[in-house]
mmCIF file of the N, C-alpha and C atoms, coordinates in Angstrom:
data_MODEL
# 
_entry.id   MODEL 
# 
loop_
_atom_site.group_PDB 
_atom_site.id 
_atom_site.type_symbol 
_atom_site.label_atom_id 
_atom_site.label_alt_id 
_atom_site.label_comp_id 
_atom_site.label_asym_id 
_atom_site.label_entity_id 
_atom_site.label_seq_id 
_atom_site.pdbx_PDB_ins_code 
_atom_site.Cartn_x 
_atom_site.Cartn_y 
_atom_site.Cartn_z 
_atom_site.occupancy 
_atom_site.B_iso_or_equiv 
_atom_site.pdbx_formal_charge 
_atom_site.auth_seq_id 
_atom_site.auth_comp_id 
_atom_site.auth_asym_id 
_atom_site.auth_atom_id 
_atom_site.pdbx_PDB_model_num 
ATOM 1   N N  . UNK A 1 1  ? 5.986   -72.410 -70.531 1.00 0.00 ? 1  UNK A N  1 
ATOM 2   C CA . UNK A 1 1  ? 6.464   -72.034 -69.338 1.00 0.00 ? 1  UNK A CA 1 
ATOM 3   C C  . UNK A 1 1  ? 5.564   -72.861 -68.122 1.00 0.00 ? 1  UNK A C  1 
ATOM 4   N N  . UNK A 1 2  ? 7.108   -72.845 -67.621 1.00 0.00 ? 2  UNK A N  1 
ATOM 5   C CA . UNK A 1 2  ? 6.450   -73.409 -66.174 1.00 0.00 ? 2  UNK A CA 1 
ATOM 6   C C  . UNK A 1 2  ? 6.546   -72.496 -65.050 1.00 0.00 ? 2  UNK A C  1 
ATOM 7   N N  . UNK A 1 3  ? 5.954   -72.753 -63.897 1.00 0.00 ? 3  UNK A N  1 
ATOM 8   C CA . UNK A 1 3  ? 6.119   -71.589 -62.625 1.00 0.00 ? 3  UNK A CA 1 
ATOM 9   C C  . UNK A 1 3  ? 6.240   -72.403 -61.774 1.00 0.00 ? 3  UNK A C  1 
ATOM 10  N N  . UNK A 1 4  ? 6.617   -72.036 -60.310 1.00 0.00 ? 4  UNK A N  1 
ATOM 11  C CA . UNK A 1 4  ? 6.865   -72.553 -59.096 1.00 0.00 ? 4  UNK A CA 1 
ATOM 12  C C  . UNK A 1 4  ? 6.929   -71.648 -58.460 1.00 0.00 ? 4  UNK A C  1 
ATOM 13  N N  . UNK A 1 5  ? 7.041   -71.279 -56.553 1.00 0.00 ? 5  UNK A N  1 
ATOM 14  C CA . UNK A 1 5  ? 7.523   -70.813 -55.715 1.00 0.00 ? 5  UNK A CA 1 
ATOM 15  C C  . UNK A 1 5  ? 8.754   -70.669 -55.418 1.00 0.00 ? 5  UNK A C  1 
ATOM 16  N N  . UNK A 1 6  ? 8.995   -69.761 -55.512 1.00 0.00 ? 6  UNK A N  1 
ATOM 17  C CA . UNK A 1 6  ? 10.233  -69.301 -54.977 1.00 0.00 ? 6  UNK A CA 1 
ATOM 18  C C  . UNK A 1 6  ? 10.558  -67.925 -54.031 1.00 0.00 ? 6  UNK A C  1 
ATOM 19  N N  . UNK A 1 7  ? 11.716  -67.828 -53.336 1.00 0.00 ? 7  UNK A N  1 
ATOM 20  C CA . UNK A 1 7  ? 11.799  -66.667 -52.618 1.00 0.00 ? 7  UNK A CA 1 
ATOM 21  C C  . UNK A 1 7  ? 12.836  -65.710 -53.115 1.00 0.00 ? 7  UNK A C  1 
ATOM 22  N N  . UNK A 1 8  ? 12.402  -64.685 -53.321 1.00 0.00 ? 8  UNK A N  1 
ATOM 23  C CA . UNK A 1 8  ? 13.795  -63.236 -53.899 1.00 0.00 ? 8  UNK A CA 1 
ATOM 24  C C  . UNK A 1 8  ? 13.678  -62.603 -52.875 1.00 0.00 ? 8  UNK A C  1 
ATOM 25  N N  . UNK A 1 9  ? 14.438  -62.069 -52.837 1.00 0.00 ? 9  UNK A N  1 
ATOM 26  C CA . UNK A 1 9  ? 15.622  -61.219 -51.971 1.00 0.00 ? 9  UNK A CA 1 
ATOM 27  C C  . UNK A 1 9  ? 14.811  -59.963 -52.559 1.00 0.00 ? 9  UNK A C  1 
ATOM 28  N N  . UNK A 1 10 ? 14.066  -59.008 -51.864 1.00 0.00 ? 10 UNK A N  1 
ATOM 29  C CA . UNK A 1 10 ? 13.873  -57.810 -52.740 1.00 0.00 ? 10 UNK A CA 1 
ATOM 30  C C  . UNK A 1 10 ? 14.231  -56.564 -51.361 1.00 0.00 ? 10 UNK A C  1 
ATOM 31  N N  . UNK A 1 11 ? 15.726  -57.235 -50.362 1.00 0.00 ? 11 UNK A N  1 
ATOM 32  C CA . UNK A 1 11 ? 16.463  -56.586 -49.935 1.00 0.00 ? 11 UNK A CA 1 
ATOM 33  C C  . UNK A 1 11 ? 16.577  -54.798 -50.013 1.00 0.00 ? 11 UNK A C  1 
ATOM 34  N N  . UNK A 1 12 ? 16.312  -53.730 -49.614 1.00 0.00 ? 12 UNK A N  1 
ATOM 35  C CA . UNK A 1 12 ? 17.180  -52.590 -49.930 1.00 0.00 ? 12 UNK A CA 1 
ATOM 36  C C  . UNK A 1 12 ? 17.848  -52.345 -48.594 1.00 0.00 ? 12 UNK A C  1 
ATOM 37  N N  . UNK A 1 13 ? 18.996  -51.736 -48.292 1.00 0.00 ? 13 UNK A N  1 
ATOM 38  C CA . UNK A 1 13 ? 20.078  -50.608 -47.582 1.00 0.00 ? 13 UNK A CA 1 
ATOM 39  C C  . UNK A 1 13 ? 19.367  -50.535 -46.297 1.00 0.00 ? 13 UNK A C  1 
ATOM 40  N N  . UNK A 1 14 ? 19.385  -51.284 -45.163 1.00 0.00 ? 14 UNK A N  1 
ATOM 41  C CA . UNK A 1 14 ? 19.405  -51.078 -44.135 1.00 0.00 ? 14 UNK A CA 1 
ATOM 42  C C  . UNK A 1 14 ? 17.677  -51.570 -43.766 1.00 0.00 ? 14 UNK A C  1 
ATOM 43  N N  . UNK A 1 15 ? 17.032  -52.523 -44.893 1.00 0.00 ? 15 UNK A N  1 
ATOM 44  C CA . UNK A 1 15 ? 15.798  -52.838 -44.872 1.00 0.00 ? 15 UNK A CA 1 
ATOM 45  C C  . UNK A 1 15 ? 15.811  -54.442 -45.345 1.00 0.00 ? 15 UNK A C  1 
ATOM 46  N N  . UNK A 1 16 ? 16.120  -55.274 -44.724 1.00 0.00 ? 16 UNK A N  1 
ATOM 47  C CA . UNK A 1 16 ? 16.002  -56.656 -45.100 1.00 0.00 ? 16 UNK A CA 1 
ATOM 48  C C  . UNK A 1 16 ? 14.660  -57.256 -45.189 1.00 0.00 ? 16 UNK A C  1 
ATOM 49  N N  . UNK A 1 17 ? 14.458  -57.642 -46.912 1.00 0.00 ? 17 UNK A N  1 
ATOM 50  C CA . UNK A 1 17 ? 12.965  -58.264 -47.359 1.00 0.00 ? 17 UNK A CA 1 
ATOM 51  C C  . UNK A 1 17 ? 12.840  -59.814 -48.194 1.00 0.00 ? 17 UNK A C  1 
ATOM 52  N N  . UNK A 1 18 ? 12.662  -60.445 -47.707 1.00 0.00 ? 18 UNK A N  1 
ATOM 53  C CA . UNK A 1 18 ? 12.679  -61.777 -49.006 1.00 0.00 ? 18 UNK A CA 1 
ATOM 54  C C  . UNK A 1 18 ? 11.130  -61.984 -48.843 1.00 0.00 ? 18 UNK A C  1 
ATOM 55  N N  . UNK A 1 19 ? 10.518  -62.309 -49.973 1.00 0.00 ? 19 UNK A N  1 
ATOM 56  C CA . UNK A 1 19 ? 9.355   -62.599 -50.304 1.00 0.00 ? 19 UNK A CA 1 
ATOM 57  C C  . UNK A 1 19 ? 9.075   -63.777 -50.972 1.00 0.00 ? 19 UNK A C  1 
ATOM 58  N N  . UNK A 1 20 ? 7.874   -64.818 -50.673 1.00 0.00 ? 20 UNK A N  1 
ATOM 59  C CA . UNK A 1 20 ? 7.970   -66.210 -51.419 1.00 0.00 ? 20 UNK A CA 1 
ATOM 60  C C  . UNK A 1 20 ? 6.105   -65.475 -52.706 1.00 0.00 ? 20 UNK A C  1 
ATOM 61  N N  . UNK A 1 21 ? 7.240   -65.773 -53.648 1.00 0.00 ? 21 UNK A N  1 
ATOM 62  C CA . UNK A 1 21 ? 6.443   -65.123 -55.100 1.00 0.00 ? 21 UNK A CA 1 
ATOM 63  C C  . UNK A 1 21 ? 6.059   -66.526 -55.967 1.00 0.00 ? 21 UNK A C  1 
ATOM 64  N N  . UNK A 1 22 ? 5.403   -66.194 -57.222 1.00 0.00 ? 22 UNK A N  1 
ATOM 65  C CA . UNK A 1 22 ? 5.020   -67.442 -58.305 1.00 0.00 ? 22 UNK A CA 1 
ATOM 66  C C  . UNK A 1 22 ? 6.477   -66.852 -59.102 1.00 0.00 ? 22 UNK A C  1 
ATOM 67  N N  . UNK A 1 23 ? 7.237   -67.523 -59.246 1.00 0.00 ? 23 UNK A N  1 
ATOM 68  C CA . UNK A 1 23 ? 8.341   -67.392 -60.403 1.00 0.00 ? 23 UNK A CA 1 
ATOM 69  C C  . UNK A 1 23 ? 8.093   -68.382 -61.635 1.00 0.00 ? 23 UNK A C  1 
ATOM 70  N N  . UNK A 1 24 ? 7.843   -67.316 -62.520 1.00 0.00 ? 24 UNK A N  1 
ATOM 71  C CA . UNK A 1 24 ? 8.002   -68.150 -63.912 1.00 0.00 ? 24 UNK A CA 1 
ATOM 72  C C  . UNK A 1 24 ? 9.014   -68.209 -64.919 1.00 0.00 ? 24 UNK A C  1 
ATOM 73  N N  . UNK A 1 25 ? 9.363   -69.199 -65.620 1.00 0.00 ? 25 UNK A N  1 
ATOM 74  C CA . UNK A 1 25 ? 10.441  -69.974 -66.587 1.00 0.00 ? 25 UNK A CA 1 
ATOM 75  C C  . UNK A 1 25 ? 9.953   -69.685 -67.986 1.00 0.00 ? 25 UNK A C  1 
ATOM 76  N N  . UNK A 1 26 ? 11.484  -69.389 -68.838 1.00 0.00 ? 26 UNK A N  1 
ATOM 77  C CA . UNK A 1 26 ? 11.209  -69.303 -69.818 1.00 0.00 ? 26 UNK A CA 1 
ATOM 78  C C  . UNK A 1 26 ? 11.191  -71.074 -70.653 1.00 0.00 ? 26 UNK A C  1 
ATOM 79  N N  . UNK A 1 27 ? 11.197  -71.045 -71.854 1.00 0.00 ? 27 UNK A N  1 
ATOM 80  C CA . UNK A 1 27 ? 11.444  -72.418 -72.183 1.00 0.00 ? 27 UNK A CA 1 
ATOM 81  C C  . UNK A 1 27 ? 12.881  -72.806 -71.976 1.00 0.00 ? 27 UNK A C  1 
ATOM 82  N N  . UNK A 1 28 ? 14.209  -72.131 -71.806 1.00 0.00 ? 28 UNK A N  1 
ATOM 83  C CA . UNK A 1 28 ? 15.358  -72.194 -71.168 1.00 0.00 ? 28 UNK A CA 1 
ATOM 84  C C  . UNK A 1 28 ? 15.395  -73.062 -69.492 1.00 0.00 ? 28 UNK A C  1 
ATOM 85  N N  . UNK A 1 29 ? 14.176  -72.781 -68.978 1.00 0.00 ? 29 UNK A N  1 
ATOM 86  C CA . UNK A 1 29 ? 14.070  -72.903 -67.649 1.00 0.00 ? 29 UNK A CA 1 
ATOM 87  C C  . UNK A 1 29 ? 15.256  -71.924 -66.843 1.00 0.00 ? 29 UNK A C  1 
ATOM 88  N N  . UNK A 1 30 ? 15.169  -70.504 -67.925 1.00 0.00 ? 30 UNK A N  1 
ATOM 89  C CA . UNK A 1 30 ? 15.421  -69.573 -67.008 1.00 0.00 ? 30 UNK A CA 1 
ATOM 90  C C  . UNK A 1 30 ? 14.341  -68.378 -66.036 1.00 0.00 ? 30 UNK A C  1 
ATOM 91  N N  . UNK A 1 31 ? 14.671  -68.215 -65.114 1.00 0.00 ? 31 UNK A N  1 
ATOM 92  C CA . UNK A 1 31 ? 13.959  -67.013 -64.471 1.00 0.00 ? 31 UNK A CA 1 
ATOM 93  C C  . UNK A 1 31 ? 13.718  -65.794 -65.431 1.00 0.00 ? 31 UNK A C  1 
ATOM 94  N N  . UNK A 1 32 ? 12.061  -65.468 -65.410 1.00 0.00 ? 32 UNK A N  1 
ATOM 95  C CA . UNK A 1 32 ? 11.656  -64.863 -66.952 1.00 0.00 ? 32 UNK A CA 1 
ATOM 96  C C  . UNK A 1 32 ? 10.908  -63.781 -66.011 1.00 0.00 ? 32 UNK A C  1 
ATOM 97  N N  . UNK A 1 33 ? 10.035  -64.272 -65.131 1.00 0.00 ? 33 UNK A N  1 
ATOM 98  C CA . UNK A 1 33 ? 8.998   -63.114 -64.378 1.00 0.00 ? 33 UNK A CA 1 
ATOM 99  C C  . UNK A 1 33 ? 8.692   -63.716 -62.809 1.00 0.00 ? 33 UNK A C  1 
ATOM 100 N N  . UNK A 1 34 ? 8.371   -62.527 -62.237 1.00 0.00 ? 34 UNK A N  1 
ATOM 101 C CA . UNK A 1 34 ? 7.472   -63.047 -60.775 1.00 0.00 ? 34 UNK A CA 1 
ATOM 102 C C  . UNK A 1 34 ? 6.263   -62.067 -60.713 1.00 0.00 ? 34 UNK A C  1 
ATOM 103 N N  . UNK A 1 35 ? 5.613   -62.882 -59.441 1.00 0.00 ? 35 UNK A N  1 
ATOM 104 C CA . UNK A 1 35 ? 4.208   -61.610 -59.765 1.00 0.00 ? 35 UNK A CA 1 
ATOM 105 C C  . UNK A 1 35 ? 4.094   -61.605 -57.490 1.00 0.00 ? 35 UNK A C  1 
ATOM 106 N N  . UNK A 1 36 ? 3.542   -60.829 -57.382 1.00 0.00 ? 36 UNK A N  1 
ATOM 107 C CA . UNK A 1 36 ? 3.550   -60.596 -55.921 1.00 0.00 ? 36 UNK A CA 1 
ATOM 108 C C  . UNK A 1 36 ? 2.437   -61.684 -55.699 1.00 0.00 ? 36 UNK A C  1 
ATOM 109 N N  . UNK A 1 37 ? 2.899   -62.844 -54.026 1.00 0.00 ? 37 UNK A N  1 
ATOM 110 C CA . UNK A 1 37 ? 2.298   -63.457 -53.652 1.00 0.00 ? 37 UNK A CA 1 
ATOM 111 C C  . UNK A 1 37 ? 1.005   -62.776 -53.510 1.00 0.00 ? 37 UNK A C  1 
ATOM 112 N N  . UNK A 1 38 ? -0.603  -63.242 -53.383 1.00 0.00 ? 38 UNK A N  1 
ATOM 113 C CA . UNK A 1 38 ? -1.569  -63.283 -52.630 1.00 0.00 ? 38 UNK A CA 1 
ATOM 114 C C  . UNK A 1 38 ? -2.612  -64.418 -52.844 1.00 0.00 ? 38 UNK A C  1 
ATOM 115 N N  . UNK A 1 39 ? -2.254  -65.007 -52.118 1.00 0.00 ? 39 UNK A N  1 
ATOM 116 C CA . UNK A 1 39 ? -3.178  -66.500 -51.722 1.00 0.00 ? 39 UNK A CA 1 
ATOM 117 C C  . UNK A 1 39 ? -4.456  -66.993 -51.458 1.00 0.00 ? 39 UNK A C  1 
ATOM 118 N N  . UNK A 1 40 ? -5.294  -66.955 -51.958 1.00 0.00 ? 40 UNK A N  1 
ATOM 119 C CA . UNK A 1 40 ? -6.813  -67.017 -51.408 1.00 0.00 ? 40 UNK A CA 1 
ATOM 120 C C  . UNK A 1 40 ? -7.078  -68.673 -52.034 1.00 0.00 ? 40 UNK A C  1 
ATOM 121 N N  . UNK A 1 41 ? -8.075  -69.311 -51.038 1.00 0.00 ? 41 UNK A N  1 
ATOM 122 C CA . UNK A 1 41 ? -8.412  -70.312 -51.459 1.00 0.00 ? 41 UNK A CA 1 
ATOM 123 C C  . UNK A 1 41 ? -9.862  -70.875 -51.075 1.00 0.00 ? 41 UNK A C  1 
ATOM 124 N N  . UNK A 1 42 ? -10.563 -71.657 -51.346 1.00 0.00 ? 42 UNK A N  1 
ATOM 125 C CA . UNK A 1 42 ? -11.835 -72.443 -51.072 1.00 0.00 ? 42 UNK A CA 1 
ATOM 126 C C  . UNK A 1 42 ? -12.071 -72.619 -49.924 1.00 0.00 ? 42 UNK A C  1 
ATOM 127 N N  . UNK A 1 43 ? -11.250 -73.194 -49.023 1.00 0.00 ? 43 UNK A N  1 
ATOM 128 C CA . UNK A 1 43 ? -11.199 -73.963 -47.705 1.00 0.00 ? 43 UNK A CA 1 
ATOM 129 C C  . UNK A 1 43 ? -10.011 -73.603 -47.010 1.00 0.00 ? 43 UNK A C  1 
ATOM 130 N N  . UNK A 1 44 ? -10.292 -73.696 -45.832 1.00 0.00 ? 44 UNK A N  1 
ATOM 131 C CA . UNK A 1 44 ? -8.860  -74.123 -45.019 1.00 0.00 ? 44 UNK A CA 1 
ATOM 132 C C  . UNK A 1 44 ? -8.108  -74.759 -45.394 1.00 0.00 ? 44 UNK A C  1 
ATOM 133 N N  . UNK A 1 45 ? -8.685  -75.986 -45.680 1.00 0.00 ? 45 UNK A N  1 
ATOM 134 C CA . UNK A 1 45 ? -7.441  -77.327 -45.834 1.00 0.00 ? 45 UNK A CA 1 
ATOM 135 C C  . UNK A 1 45 ? -6.939  -76.976 -47.814 1.00 0.00 ? 45 UNK A C  1 
ATOM 136 N N  . UNK A 1 46 ? -7.577  -76.537 -48.245 1.00 0.00 ? 46 UNK A N  1 
ATOM 137 C CA . UNK A 1 46 ? -6.857  -75.878 -49.679 1.00 0.00 ? 46 UNK A CA 1 
ATOM 138 C C  . UNK A 1 46 ? -5.691  -74.742 -48.854 1.00 0.00 ? 46 UNK A C  1 
ATOM 139 N N  . UNK A 1 47 ? -5.610  -73.985 -48.469 1.00 0.00 ? 47 UNK A N  1 
ATOM 140 C CA . UNK A 1 47 ? -4.951  -72.905 -47.905 1.00 0.00 ? 47 UNK A CA 1 
ATOM 141 C C  . UNK A 1 47 ? -4.146  -73.698 -46.945 1.00 0.00 ? 47 UNK A C  1 
ATOM 142 N N  . UNK A 1 48 ? -3.875  -74.613 -46.330 1.00 0.00 ? 48 UNK A N  1 
ATOM 143 C CA . UNK A 1 48 ? -3.002  -75.446 -45.998 1.00 0.00 ? 48 UNK A CA 1 
ATOM 144 C C  . UNK A 1 48 ? -2.121  -76.089 -47.010 1.00 0.00 ? 48 UNK A C  1 
ATOM 145 N N  . UNK A 1 49 ? -2.982  -76.967 -48.018 1.00 0.00 ? 49 UNK A N  1 
ATOM 146 C CA . UNK A 1 49 ? -2.571  -77.590 -49.142 1.00 0.00 ? 49 UNK A CA 1 
ATOM 147 C C  . UNK A 1 49 ? -1.583  -76.517 -50.048 1.00 0.00 ? 49 UNK A C  1 
ATOM 148 N N  . UNK A 1 50 ? -2.101  -75.173 -50.148 1.00 0.00 ? 50 UNK A N  1 
ATOM 149 C CA . UNK A 1 50 ? -1.467  -74.413 -51.084 1.00 0.00 ? 50 UNK A CA 1 
ATOM 150 C C  . UNK A 1 50 ? 0.055   -74.102 -50.272 1.00 0.00 ? 50 UNK A C  1 
ATOM 151 N N  . UNK A 1 51 ? -0.074  -73.944 -48.967 1.00 0.00 ? 51 UNK A N  1 
ATOM 152 C CA . UNK A 1 51 ? 1.029   -73.329 -48.193 1.00 0.00 ? 51 UNK A CA 1 
ATOM 153 C C  . UNK A 1 51 ? 2.293   -74.652 -47.974 1.00 0.00 ? 51 UNK A C  1 
ATOM 154 N N  . UNK A 1 52 ? 1.409   -75.567 -47.902 1.00 0.00 ? 52 UNK A N  1 
ATOM 155 C CA . UNK A 1 52 ? 2.743   -77.069 -48.279 1.00 0.00 ? 52 UNK A CA 1 
ATOM 156 C C  . UNK A 1 52 ? 3.451   -77.310 -49.818 1.00 0.00 ? 52 UNK A C  1 
ATOM 157 N N  . UNK A 1 53 ? 2.604   -76.434 -50.496 1.00 0.00 ? 53 UNK A N  1 
ATOM 158 C CA . UNK A 1 53 ? 3.270   -76.905 -51.924 1.00 0.00 ? 53 UNK A CA 1 
ATOM 159 C C  . UNK A 1 53 ? 4.367   -75.559 -51.806 1.00 0.00 ? 53 UNK A C  1 
ATOM 160 N N  . UNK A 1 54 ? 4.602   -74.221 -51.400 1.00 0.00 ? 54 UNK A N  1 
ATOM 161 C CA . UNK A 1 54 ? 4.942   -73.021 -51.238 1.00 0.00 ? 54 UNK A CA 1 
ATOM 162 C C  . UNK A 1 54 ? 6.329   -74.120 -50.681 1.00 0.00 ? 54 UNK A C  1 
ATOM 163 N N  . UNK A 1 55 ? 6.056   -74.019 -49.520 1.00 0.00 ? 55 UNK A N  1 
ATOM 164 C CA . UNK A 1 55 ? 7.409   -74.922 -48.361 1.00 0.00 ? 55 UNK A CA 1 
ATOM 165 C C  . UNK A 1 55 ? 8.368   -76.064 -49.100 1.00 0.00 ? 55 UNK A C  1 
ATOM 166 N N  . UNK A 1 56 ? 7.588   -76.419 -49.801 1.00 0.00 ? 56 UNK A N  1 
ATOM 167 C CA . UNK A 1 56 ? 8.003   -78.168 -50.810 1.00 0.00 ? 56 UNK A CA 1 
ATOM 168 C C  . UNK A 1 56 ? 8.916   -77.219 -51.753 1.00 0.00 ? 56 UNK A C  1 
ATOM 169 N N  . UNK A 1 57 ? 8.509   -76.321 -52.352 1.00 0.00 ? 57 UNK A N  1 
ATOM 170 C CA . UNK A 1 57 ? 8.832   -75.367 -53.561 1.00 0.00 ? 57 UNK A CA 1 
ATOM 171 C C  . UNK A 1 57 ? 10.164  -74.789 -53.097 1.00 0.00 ? 57 UNK A C  1 
ATOM 172 N N  . UNK A 1 58 ? 10.107  -73.620 -52.274 1.00 0.00 ? 58 UNK A N  1 
ATOM 173 C CA . UNK A 1 58 ? 11.317  -72.989 -51.571 1.00 0.00 ? 58 UNK A CA 1 
ATOM 174 C C  . UNK A 1 58 ? 12.402  -73.706 -51.017 1.00 0.00 ? 58 UNK A C  1 
ATOM 175 N N  . UNK A 1 59 ? 12.548  -74.636 -50.334 1.00 0.00 ? 59 UNK A N  1 
ATOM 176 C CA . UNK A 1 59 ? 13.327  -75.932 -49.522 1.00 0.00 ? 59 UNK A CA 1 
ATOM 177 C C  . UNK A 1 59 ? 14.538  -75.926 -51.100 1.00 0.00 ? 59 UNK A C  1 
ATOM 178 N N  . UNK A 1 60 ? 15.650  -75.942 -50.209 1.00 0.00 ? 60 UNK A N  1 
ATOM 179 C CA . UNK A 1 60 ? 16.786  -76.588 -51.012 1.00 0.00 ? 60 UNK A CA 1 
ATOM 180 C C  . UNK A 1 60 ? 16.990  -75.530 -52.124 1.00 0.00 ? 60 UNK A C  1 
ATOM 181 N N  . UNK A 1 61 ? 16.719  -74.505 -52.563 1.00 0.00 ? 61 UNK A N  1 
ATOM 182 C CA . UNK A 1 61 ? 17.233  -73.884 -53.657 1.00 0.00 ? 61 UNK A CA 1 
ATOM 183 C C  . UNK A 1 61 ? 17.476  -72.039 -52.940 1.00 0.00 ? 61 UNK A C  1 
ATOM 184 N N  . UNK A 1 62 ? 18.148  -71.994 -54.049 1.00 0.00 ? 62 UNK A N  1 
ATOM 185 C CA . UNK A 1 62 ? 18.934  -70.655 -53.469 1.00 0.00 ? 62 UNK A CA 1 
ATOM 186 C C  . UNK A 1 62 ? 18.196  -69.537 -53.591 1.00 0.00 ? 62 UNK A C  1 
ATOM 187 N N  . UNK A 1 63 ? 18.094  -68.484 -52.744 1.00 0.00 ? 63 UNK A N  1 
ATOM 188 C CA . UNK A 1 63 ? 17.446  -67.418 -53.047 1.00 0.00 ? 63 UNK A CA 1 
ATOM 189 C C  . UNK A 1 63 ? 17.586  -66.524 -54.165 1.00 0.00 ? 63 UNK A C  1 
ATOM 190 N N  . UNK A 1 64 ? 16.246  -65.896 -54.883 1.00 0.00 ? 64 UNK A N  1 
ATOM 191 C CA . UNK A 1 64 ? 16.727  -64.830 -55.920 1.00 0.00 ? 64 UNK A CA 1 
ATOM 192 C C  . UNK A 1 64 ? 16.958  -64.222 -56.043 1.00 0.00 ? 64 UNK A C  1 
ATOM 193 N N  . UNK A 1 65 ? 16.772  -63.015 -57.047 1.00 0.00 ? 65 UNK A N  1 
ATOM 194 C CA . UNK A 1 65 ? 17.155  -61.630 -56.595 1.00 0.00 ? 65 UNK A CA 1 
ATOM 195 C C  . UNK A 1 65 ? 16.568  -60.876 -57.910 1.00 0.00 ? 65 UNK A C  1 
ATOM 196 N N  . UNK A 1 66 ? 16.159  -59.436 -57.418 1.00 0.00 ? 66 UNK A N  1 
ATOM 197 C CA . UNK A 1 66 ? 15.011  -59.003 -59.016 1.00 0.00 ? 66 UNK A CA 1 
ATOM 198 C C  . UNK A 1 66 ? 16.147  -59.368 -59.668 1.00 0.00 ? 66 UNK A C  1 
ATOM 199 N N  . UNK A 1 67 ? 17.242  -59.239 -59.996 1.00 0.00 ? 67 UNK A N  1 
ATOM 200 C CA . UNK A 1 67 ? 18.368  -58.688 -60.655 1.00 0.00 ? 67 UNK A CA 1 
ATOM 201 C C  . UNK A 1 67 ? 18.182  -60.015 -61.611 1.00 0.00 ? 67 UNK A C  1 
ATOM 202 N N  . UNK A 1 68 ? 17.919  -61.222 -61.357 1.00 0.00 ? 68 UNK A N  1 
ATOM 203 C CA . UNK A 1 68 ? 18.035  -62.541 -61.817 1.00 0.00 ? 68 UNK A CA 1 
ATOM 204 C C  . UNK A 1 68 ? 16.951  -62.363 -63.021 1.00 0.00 ? 68 UNK A C  1 
ATOM 205 N N  . UNK A 1 69 ? 16.797  -61.729 -63.176 1.00 0.00 ? 69 UNK A N  1 
ATOM 206 C CA . UNK A 1 69 ? 15.334  -61.469 -63.720 1.00 0.00 ? 69 UNK A CA 1 
ATOM 207 C C  . UNK A 1 69 ? 15.589  -60.592 -65.018 1.00 0.00 ? 69 UNK A C  1 
ATOM 208 N N  . UNK A 1 70 ? 14.763  -60.682 -66.342 1.00 0.00 ? 70 UNK A N  1 
ATOM 209 C CA . UNK A 1 70 ? 15.373  -59.800 -67.505 1.00 0.00 ? 70 UNK A CA 1 
ATOM 210 C C  . UNK A 1 70 ? 15.184  -58.019 -66.971 1.00 0.00 ? 70 UNK A C  1 
ATOM 211 N N  . UNK A 1 71 ? 14.031  -58.144 -66.745 1.00 0.00 ? 71 UNK A N  1 
ATOM 212 C CA . UNK A 1 71 ? 14.022  -56.267 -66.350 1.00 0.00 ? 71 UNK A CA 1 
ATOM 213 C C  . UNK A 1 71 ? 13.426  -56.362 -64.827 1.00 0.00 ? 71 UNK A C  1 
ATOM 214 N N  . UNK A 1 72 ? 14.155  -55.546 -63.837 1.00 0.00 ? 72 UNK A N  1 
ATOM 215 C CA . UNK A 1 72 ? 13.699  -55.610 -62.562 1.00 0.00 ? 72 UNK A CA 1 
ATOM 216 C C  . UNK A 1 72 ? 12.187  -55.128 -62.496 1.00 0.00 ? 72 UNK A C  1 
ATOM 217 N N  . UNK A 1 73 ? 11.564  -55.469 -61.483 1.00 0.00 ? 73 UNK A N  1 
ATOM 218 C CA . UNK A 1 73 ? 10.065  -55.648 -60.640 1.00 0.00 ? 73 UNK A CA 1 
ATOM 219 C C  . UNK A 1 73 ? 10.315  -54.979 -59.513 1.00 0.00 ? 73 UNK A C  1 
ATOM 220 N N  . UNK A 1 74 ? 8.969   -54.054 -59.386 1.00 0.00 ? 74 UNK A N  1 
ATOM 221 C CA . UNK A 1 74 ? 8.992   -53.402 -58.373 1.00 0.00 ? 74 UNK A CA 1 
ATOM 222 C C  . UNK A 1 74 ? 7.956   -54.492 -57.145 1.00 0.00 ? 74 UNK A C  1 
ATOM 223 N N  . UNK A 1 75 ? 8.213   -54.506 -56.138 1.00 0.00 ? 75 UNK A N  1 
ATOM 224 C CA . UNK A 1 75 ? 6.598   -55.507 -54.997 1.00 0.00 ? 75 UNK A CA 1 
ATOM 225 C C  . UNK A 1 75 ? 6.099   -54.181 -55.145 1.00 0.00 ? 75 UNK A C  1 
ATOM 226 N N  . UNK A 1 76 ? 4.748   -54.501 -55.517 1.00 0.00 ? 76 UNK A N  1 
ATOM 227 C CA . UNK A 1 76 ? 3.616   -53.722 -54.549 1.00 0.00 ? 76 UNK A CA 1 
ATOM 228 C C  . UNK A 1 76 ? 2.923   -54.147 -53.776 1.00 0.00 ? 76 UNK A C  1 
ATOM 229 N N  . UNK A 1 77 ? 2.780   -53.639 -51.996 1.00 0.00 ? 77 UNK A N  1 
ATOM 230 C CA . UNK A 1 77 ? 1.699   -54.005 -51.203 1.00 0.00 ? 77 UNK A CA 1 
ATOM 231 C C  . UNK A 1 77 ? 1.146   -54.970 -51.222 1.00 0.00 ? 77 UNK A C  1 
# 
């Protein structure tokens, strides 16, 4: 199984919301699950590297929807 950072549209009527999440894929490279993102790092430089990877992963890819995954998942604050 592989993963990368993706945008997931969590909007509800009248409340737009797009989140950066870790998106996990099955063997057929289809979105299978995602996690809420809570990013920590050991150093400020490591945090910059993580954020740069997030930007690289999400650029040029379509925004996923919760319905793109086998079972709807709820975001937790």
